[in-house]
C-alpha positions as CSV (number, residue, x, y, z in Angstrom):
1,M,101.4,127.8,128.9
2,S,98.3,126.3,127.3
3,H,95.0,128.2,127.3
4,F,93.3,125.1,128.8
5,K,94.5,122.8,131.6
6,H,93.0,119.9,129.6
7,H,91.8,119.8,126.0
8,I,89.7,116.7,125.3
9,F,89.0,115.5,121.8
10,F,86.3,113.0,121.0
11,C,86.4,111.1,117.8
12,L,83.0,111.7,116.2
13,N,83.8,110.3,112.7
14,K,81.2,108.4,110.8
15,R,82.8,106.1,108.1
16,E,80.9,106.2,104.8
17,D,82.0,102.7,103.8
18,G,80.3,101.1,106.8
19,A,83.6,100.1,108.5
20,Q,83.8,100.3,112.3
21,C,84.0,103.8,113.7
22,C,83.4,105.6,117.0
23,M,80.0,106.9,116.0
24,D,78.8,103.2,116.0
25,Y,79.1,103.4,119.8
26,D,76.9,106.4,120.7
27,A,79.9,108.7,120.7
28,E,77.9,111.8,119.9
29,N,75.7,111.4,123.0
30,I,78.6,110.6,125.2
31,F,80.4,113.7,123.9
32,L,77.4,115.9,124.7
33,Y,77.1,114.3,128.1
34,M,80.7,115.1,129.0
35,K,80.3,118.7,127.8
36,K,77.1,119.2,129.9
37,R,78.7,117.6,133.0
38,I,81.9,119.6,132.8
39,K,79.9,122.8,132.4
40,A,77.5,121.9,135.3
41,M,80.6,121.3,137.5
42,G,82.1,124.7,136.5
43,L,85.1,123.0,135.1
44,N,85.0,124.5,131.6
45,G,86.8,127.5,130.2
46,H,90.2,129.2,130.4
47,N,92.8,127.4,132.6
48,M,90.3,124.6,133.0
49,N,88.9,122.1,130.4
50,R,87.7,122.3,126.8
51,I,85.7,119.4,125.2
52,N,85.9,119.3,121.4
53,R,84.7,117.3,118.5
54,A,87.4,115.7,116.4
55,G,87.3,114.0,113.0
56,C,88.8,110.6,112.6
57,L,91.7,109.9,115.1
58,D,92.8,107.0,112.9
59,R,92.2,104.3,115.6
60,C,88.8,103.1,114.5
61,K,89.3,99.5,115.5
62,D,90.0,100.7,119.1
63,G,87.0,102.9,119.5
64,P,85.1,104.7,120.9
65,L,88.0,106.9,121.9
66,L,88.8,110.3,123.3
67,V,92.2,111.8,123.9
68,I,93.2,114.3,126.6
69,Y,96.0,116.8,126.1
70,P,98.5,118.0,127.1
71,E,99.2,114.5,128.6
72,A,98.2,112.7,125.3
73,V,96.2,110.1,127.3
74,W,93.9,108.0,125.1
75,Y,90.8,106.5,126.7
76,K,88.3,104.0,125.5
77,Y,84.8,104.4,127.1
78,I,81.5,102.6,127.0
79,D,79.0,104.7,128.9
80,H,78.3,107.7,131.2
81,T,79.9,105.8,134.1
82,D,83.2,105.7,132.3
83,I,83.0,109.4,131.4
84,D,82.2,110.2,135.1
85,E,85.2,108.3,136.2
86,I,87.5,110.1,133.6
87,I,86.1,113.4,134.8
88,D,86.4,112.7,138.5
89,Q,89.8,110.9,138.4
90,H,91.7,112.4,135.5
91,L,90.3,115.9,135.1
92,V,89.6,116.7,138.8
93,K,92.2,114.6,140.7
94,G,94.9,114.3,138.1
95,T,95.0,110.5,138.2
96,I,95.0,108.4,135.0
97,V,92.2,105.9,134.9
98,K,94.2,102.8,133.9
99,R,91.3,100.5,133.3
100,L,90.0,102.8,130.5
101,L,93.4,103.4,128.8
102,A,93.4,102.6,125.1
103,Q,96.2,100.2,124.1
104,N,99.2,101.8,122.4
105,I,99.6,101.3,118.7
106,T,102.2,98.7,117.9
């Protein structure tokens, strides 16, 4: 059994060469928003949720991205509204937010 029900990783990589990356889309502030909201809702910690920084997730052209384990569900987000929907639907209700799914790599 995993220590956390969900482990959420945000790509917070900044590309030195100027190529597109998740940090170009305010990823740091969105990450901090999700951490704060999860904590305020009492949804963080053992047997609940953990929000972590990640380096490059190697899908820069698809960003900004986060991935939720153990389901390995990849989401693309734009703003706080998207994050609220991910929290309310996926983390609380267990329902995947299909409109925010990142496309599979082909």
